[in-house]
C-alpha positions in Angstrom: 9.4 -27.1 -14.1 10.4 -23.4 -14.1 11.7 -22.3 -10.7 9.9 -19.0 -10.5 6.2 -18.3 -10.8 5.4 -17.6 -14.4 4.5 -14.2 -15.9 1.9 -14.8 -18.6 0.6 -12.5 -21.3 -3.1 -12.8 -21.5 -5.7 -11.2 -23.8 -8.3 -9.3 -21.8 -11.0 -10.0 -24.4 -10.6 -13.8 -23.9 -11.4 -13.6 -20.2 -14.7 -12.3 -19.0 -13.8 -12.5 -15.3 -10.5 -10.6 -15.8 -12.4 -7.9 -17.8 -15.0 -7.6 -15.0 -12.3 -7.3 -12.4 -10.5 -4.6 -14.5 -13.8 -2.6 -14.8 -14.3 -2.9 -11.0 -10.8 -1.7 -10.4 -11.1 1.3 -12.7 -14.4 2.3 -11.2 -12.9 2.0 -7.7 -9.5 3.7 -8.3 -9.9 5.7 -11.5 -6.9 4.0 -13.2 -6.1 0.7 -14.8 -4.3 -2.2 -13.1 -0.6 -2.6 -13.8 -0.8 -6.4 -13.4 -2.8 -9.3 -12.0 -1.9 -12.1 -9.6 -3.6 -15.4 -9.3 -3.3 -18.3 -6.7 -5.4 -21.4 -6.9 -7.2 -23.3 -4.2 -6.6 -27.0 -3.8 -8.3 -30.3 -3.0 -6.4 -32.8 -0.9 -7.0 -36.2 -2.4 -5.5 -38.0 0.6 -3.1 -37.2 3.5 -5.2 -35.1 6.0 -3.6 -33.4 9.0 -0.2 -35.0 8.4 1.8 -32.2 6.7 2.4 -30.5 10.0 3.6 -33.8 11.3 6.2 -33.9 8.5 4.6 -36.4 6.3 3.9 -36.3 2.5 0.4 -35.3 1.2 -1.3 -35.7 -2.2 -3.3 -32.7 -3.3 -4.1 -31.1 -6.7 -4.8 -27.5 -7.4 -8.4 -26.7 -8.5 -9.5 -24.3 -11.1 -11.2 -22.0 -8.5 -8.8 -19.3 -7.3 -8.0 -15.9 -5.8 -7.4 -13.3 -8.5 -6.2 -9.8 -7.7 -5.8 -6.6 -9.8 -2.9 -4.4 -8.7 -1.5 -0.9 -9.4 1.7 0.4 -7.9 2.0 4.0 -6.6 3.8 6.4 -4.3 0.9 6.9 -1.9 2.6 5.3 1.1 -0.4 3.1 1.6 -1.8 -0.3 0.6 -5.5 -0.1 -0.2 -7.5 -3.3 -0.4 -11.0 -3.9 -1.8 -13.0 -7.0 -2.6 -15.5 -7.7 -5.3 -17.6 -9.4 -2.7 -19.4 -6.6 -0.7 -19.3 -8.9 2.4 -15.6 -8.1 2.7 -14.9 -4.5 3.6 -12.2 -2.2 2.2 -9.0 -1.8 4.2 -6.0 0.6 4.1 -2.7 0.2 5.8 0.4 2.4 5.9 3.5 1.1 4.1 5.8 2.5 6.7 4.2 1.0 9.8 4.8 -2.4 11.2 2.0 -4.5 9.8 -0.2 -5.7 12.7 -2.3 -8.8 12.3 -5.1 -9.4 14.8 -5.3 -13.1 15.7 -8.4 -12.6 17.7 -10.3 -11.2 14.8 -9.3 -13.1 11.6 -10.9 -10.9 8.9 -10.2 -11.3 5.2 -7.6 -8.5 5.0 -5.4 -10.0 7.7 -4.8 -13.1 5.5 -3.8 -10.7 2.7 -1.5 -8.8 5.1 0.1 -12.1 6.2 1.5 -12.4 2.6 2.5 -8.8 2.5 4.3 -9.0 5.9 6.1 -12.2 4.8 7.7 -10.5 1.8 8.5 -7.3 3.8 10.3 -9.3 6.4 12.1 -11.6 4.0 13.7 -8.7 2.1 13.8 -6.3 5.1 11.9 -3.7 3.1 11.6 -0.6 5.3 9.1 1.2 3.0 6.9 -1.1 0.8 5.7 0.1 -2.5 2.2 1.7 -2.4 -0.5 -0.5 -3.9 -4.1 -0.4 -4.8 -5.7 -3.8 -5.1 -9.1 -5.4 -5.8 -9.4 -9.1 -4.9 -11.9 -11.5 -6.5 -12.3 -15.1 -5.2 -14.1 -18.1 -6.6 -13.1 -20.5 -3.8 -15.9 -21.0 -1.3 -14.7 -19.6 2.0 -14.2 -21.9 5.1 -14.9 -24.9 2.9 -11.6 -26.9 3.2 -10.5 -25.8 -0.3 -7.7 -23.5 1.0 -9.3 -20.1 0.2 -7.4 -18.5 3.1 -4.0 -19.9 2.0 -4.7 -19.0 -1.6 -5.3 -15.4 -0.5 -2.0 -15.4 1.5 -0.1 -16.8 -1.5 -1.7 -14.3 -3.9 -0.8 -11.4 -1.6 2.8 -12.7 -1.2 3.2 -13.1 -5.0 1.8 -9.6 -5.9 3.8 -7.9 -3.1 7.0 -9.5 -4.4 6.1 -8.3 -8.0 5.1 -4.8 -6.9 8.4 -4.4 -5.0 10.5 -5.8 -7.8 11.8 -8.8 -5.9 12.3 -12.4 -7.0 11.8 -15.7 -5.3 11.5 -19.3 -6.5 8.2 -21.2 -6.2 9.6 -23.3 -3.4 10.9 -20.3 -1.5 7.5 -18.5 -1.9 5.6 -21.6 -0.7 7.8 -21.8 2.4 7.6 -18.1 3.0 3.8 -18.1 2.7 3.4 -21.2 4.9 5.5 -19.5 7.6 3.7 -16.1 7.3 0.2 -17.5 7.5 1.1 -18.4 11.1 0.8 -14.7 11.9 -2.9 -15.3 11.9 -2.5 -18.0 14.5 -3.0 -21.2 12.4 -0.2 -23.7 12.9 -0.4 -25.4 9.4 2.2 -27.6 7.8 2.7 -26.1 4.4 0.6 -28.3 2.0 -1.8 -25.5 0.9 0.9 -23.0 0.0 3.1 -25.6 -1.6 0.4 -26.9 -4.0 -0.7 -23.3 -4.8 2.8 -22.5 -6.1 4.0 -25.9 -7.3 0.9 -27.2 -9.1 0.9 -28.0 -12.8 -2.2 -28.4 -15.0 -3.2 -32.0 -15.6 -1.5 -33.7 -12.7 -1.8 -34.1 -8.9 1.3 -33.8 -6.8 3.0 -35.7 -4.0 4.2 -32.9 -1.8 7.2 -33.9 0.5 8.8 -31.7 3.1 12.3 -31.2 4.5 13.3 -30.4 1.8 10.1 -29.2 0.1 9.6 -30.9 -3.3 6.7 -31.9 -5.5 6.4 -35.1 -7.7 3.8 -35.5 -10.5 1.1 -38.1 -9.7 -0.8 -39.2 -12.8 -4.4 -39.9 -11.8 -6.3 -42.9 -13.4 -7.8 -42.1 -16.8 -11.2 -43.4 -15.8 -11.5 -41.4 -12.6 -13.3 -38.1 -12.1 -13.0 -36.1 -8.9 -16.1 -34.3 -7.7 -16.1 -31.8 -4.9 -19.2 -31.3 -2.7 -19.7 -28.9 0.1 -21.7 -29.8 3.2 -22.3 -26.1 3.7 -21.1 -26.0 7.3 -18.3 -23.4 7.4 -15.2 -23.8 9.6 -12.7 -21.0 10.0 -9.4 -22.5 11.3 -8.1 -19.2 12.7 -11.4 -18.4 14.5 -11.5 -21.7 16.4 -9.1 -23.9 18.3 -10.0 -27.3 16.8 -7.1 -27.3 14.3 -4.4 -26.1 16.7 -5.6 -28.6 19.4 -4.8 -31.4 16.9 -1.4 -29.8 16.2 -0.6 -29.7 19.9 -1.8 -33.3 20.5 0.6 -34.5 17.8 3.4 -32.5 19.3 2.8 -34.0 22.7 2.5 -37.5 21.2 5.9 -37.0 19.6 7.4 -36.1 23.0 5.7 -39.0 24.8 6.8 -41.6 22.2 10.3 -40.2 22.1 10.6 -40.3 25.9 9.4 -43.9 26.1 12.0 -44.9 23.5 14.9 -43.1 25.2 15.3 -40.5 22.4 16.4 -36.8 22.9 13.0 -35.3 23.6 14.2 -31.7 23.3 14.9 -32.0 19.6 11.8 -33.7 18.4 8.5 -31.8 17.6 7.0 -33.9 14.7 5.8 -37.5 14.6 7.9 -38.1 11.5 11.1 -37.3 13.5 10.4 -40.2 15.9 10.0 -42.6 13.0 13.3 -41.3 11.5 15.2 -41.6 14.7 14.0 -45.1 15.3 14.6 -46.1 11.7 11.1 -47.8 11.9 8.5 -48.5 9.2 5.1 -46.9 9.5 3.6 -50.3 10.4 6.1 -50.5 13.2 5.2 -47.0 14.4 1.5 -48.0 14.5 2.4 -51.0 16.7 4.5 -48.7 18.9 1.6 -46.3 19.3 -0.6 -49.2 20.5 2.1 -50.4 22.9 3.1 -47.1 24.4 0.1 -44.7 24.3 -3.1 -45.6 26.1 -6.5 -44.9 24.3 -7.9 -43.0 27.3 -7.3 -39.2 27.2 -4.2 -37.9 28.9 -4.5 -35.2 31.6 -2.0 -32.3 31.8 -0.7 -33.8 35.1 0.0 -37.2 33.5 1.9 -35.7 30.6 3.9 -33.4 32.8 4.9 -36.3 35.0 5.9 -38.5 32.1 7.9 -35.8 30.4 9.4 -34.4 33.6 8.2 -30.8 32.9 6.4 -28.3 35.0 2.9 -27.1 34.3 4.4 -23.7 33.2 6.9 -25.4 30.8 4.0 -27.5 29.4 1.9 -24.4 28.7 4.8 -22.3 27.2 6.6 -25.0 25.3 3.9 -27.3 24.0 0.7 -25.4 23.9 -0.3 -22.6 21.4 -1.9 -19.3 22.3 -5.5 -20.6 21.7 -5.0 -24.0 23.3 -4.0 -22.9 26.8 -7.3 -24.0 28.4 -7.3 -27.5 27.0 -7.3 -30.1 29.9 -7.3 -33.5 28.1 -5.4 -34.8 25.1 -6.1 -37.9 22.9 -2.6 -38.9 22.0 -3.1 -42.5 21.0 -5.9 -41.7 18.5 -4.1 -38.7 16.9 -0.8 -40.5 16.5 -2.5 -43.6 15.1 -4.3 -41.5 12.5 -1.1 -39.8 11.4 1.0 -42.9 10.9 -1.9 -44.7 9.2 -2.7 -41.8 6.9 1.0 -41.4 6.0 1.0 -45.0 4.9 -2.2 -44.5 2.8 -0.6 -41.6 1.0 2.3 -43.8 -0.2 -0.2 -46.6 -1.1 -2.3 -44.2 -3.1 0.7 -42.9 -5.1 1.9 -46.5 -5.7 -1.4 -47.5 -7.1 -1.4 -44.4 -9.4 2.1 -45.2 -10.6 1.6 -48.9 -11.2 -1.9 -48.6 -12.7 -3.2 -52.0 -11.7 -6.5 -53.2 -13.4 -8.4 -52.5 -10.2 -6.8 -49.1 -9.4 -10.1 -47.3 -9.0 -11.2 -49.7 -6.4 -7.9 -49.6 -4.6 -7.8 -45.8 -4.6 -11.4 -45.6 -3.5 -10.8 -48.0 -0.6 -7.9 -45.9 0.6 -10.1 -42.7 0.4 -12.8 -44.5 2.4 -10.3 -45.6 5.0 -8.9 -42.1 5.2 -12.4 -40.7 6.0 -13.0 -43.3 8.6 -9.7 -42.4 10.3 -10.5 -38.7 10.2 -13.9 -39.3 11.6 -13.1 -41.8 14.3 -9.4 -41.3 15.3 -8.8 -37.6 14.5 -12.4 -36.5 15.1 -12.3 -33.8 12.6 -15.5 -34.5 10.7 -19.0 -33.5 11.6 -22.5 -35.1 11.1 -23.3 -33.2 8.0 -20.0 -34.1 6.4 -20.4 -37.8 7.3 -23.9 -37.8 5.8 -22.6 -36.1 2.6 -19.8 -38.8 2.3 -22.4 -41.5 2.8 -24.7 -39.9 0.1 -21.7 -39.7 -2.3 -20.9 -43.4 -1.9 -24.5 -44.4 -2.3 -24.7 -42.3 -5.4 -21.9 -44.1 -7.3 -18.5 -42.8 -5.9 -15.9 -45.6 -5.4 -14.3 -43.4 -2.7 -15.3 -40.3 -0.8 -13.7 -38.5 2.1 -13.6 -35.1 3.8 -10.9 -32.8 2.4 -9.2 -30.0 4.2 -9.2 -29.4 7.9 -12.7 -30.8 8.4 -15.3 -29.9 11.0 -17.4 -28.8 8.0 -16.5 -27.9 4.4 -16.1 -30.2 1.5 -15.9 -33.9 0.6 -13.9 -35.1 -2.4 -15.3 -38.2 -4.3 -13.7 -40.3 -7.0 -16.4 -41.3 -9.5 -16.0 -43.5 -12.6 -16.2 -41.3 -15.7 -19.3 -43.0 -17.0 -21.3 -42.4 -13.8 -20.5 -38.7 -13.3 -23.9 -37.3 -14.6 -26.0 -39.8 -12.6 -23.8 -39.2 -9.5 -24.3 -35.4 -9.7 -28.0 -35.8 -10.1 -28.3 -38.3 -7.2 -26.2 -36.2 -4.8 -28.3 -33.1 -5.7 -31.6 -34.9 -5.1 -30.5 -36.6 -1.8 -28.4 -33.9 -0.2 -29.0 -30.4 -1.7 -32.6 -30.1 -2.9 -34.4 -31.2 0.3 -32.8 -28.3 2.2 -33.6 -24.8 0.9 -30.3 -23.3 2.2 -28.2 -26.0 0.5 -30.4 -25.9 -2.6 -29.6 -22.1 -2.9 -25.9 -22.9 -2.7 -25.8 -26.0 -4.9 -24.3 -24.4 -8.0 -21.1 -23.4 -6.2 -21.2 -26.4 -3.8 -21.2 -29.4 -6.2 -18.7 -29.5 -9.1 -16.3 -31.6 -11.0 -12.6 -30.6 -10.5 -9.6 -31.2 -12.8 -6.0 -30.6 -11.7 -5.2 -26.9 -12.3 -2.1 -24.9 -12.7 -0.1 -22.9 -10.0 0.1 -19.3 -9.0 1.1 -16.8 -11.7 1.4 -13.1 -12.6 -0.8 -12.0 -15.6 0.2 -9.1 -17.8 -2.4 -7.9 -20.3 -1.6 -7.6 -24.0 
């Protein structure tokens, strides 16, 4: 796999979307784009909410993406526009420190996360002026990584416009870090698959160090994405960061109980590594050392020997300061169980047993149950959609992405895809006028797509 994002020559006449974007750009700015940048969304097949705990995940890029047309100039400004009129134009000075408003996570701030990441990486005092038009086909706030794809696309095009160079791995790590400017404490899966994806294969993404391994999906399996049409914006709510914080506290509590150096450990994987334990042993340890009842701040502070002020400043994030109770047992149990399911999923893909579809489907179903019951990151509409998908012929179905809304991914035997799509449409989308209006972009087959790239027109 090439180490840097590819630069691909593409014929404008062969791509209607690219031609439409070019026309929009020319109408807006009175000039032609110099180049285009593209970053895909992703669907996580299994491994939810464990990347920020240090564990491997198993996503694939999807064919829906963020595409941007770019020209470079000496204007001293970066001007952004979007083909969707819902997203307003924005202009920022190239010489000012780029400010990102965490309290107001508008679309352009995600773009500026990528810009700011490149600027800081290369210590660029004066960025190149740019005019950009962005076009997205990833449903927003749906669990398919539209926000991270926008950050990755912005990072890639800013690097290109300023004539810098980074590897895919370095770009993925930079974009994962810079997305935190918006306030979301993600783990890096979304940015990693956006840059490291390859057409035709899913990837096992491992961290520390970041690396991606091909995972060949079973020939008879088709993956279908369906959107429950409840939107969830990670940066605009605290649900996501509360789970990150609960896992961080669970790490400290387990480490303390086992006599480890608490100060060094922030992720659940680190406790397992320090103890040289299996995931099964970690699950048993969670049952032994963490009680199922929610922990109060006072109980945590007492066990860790920290003050309330230290607890707030060292363990909580900006938007979780008001949280009073923490479900440590449930969150840690999900993480260690889900980490084991990822490895079992990859093993079944690699060994291709006769009943591989059933094995993989069972793991997806177990994953959804754990997300729903232990991690509590589902919602009634998503649970109902998963149930409809299973009754319609899927062998496995689960929420994908952060949850609390958004999409489910279902594994469907190839011969049942048409009947599956029809049954889900009739049971979930058509009875509801709002969902029915969104069905075309909400229910679709997805194949493993390629990674982020620069396009140059012939």
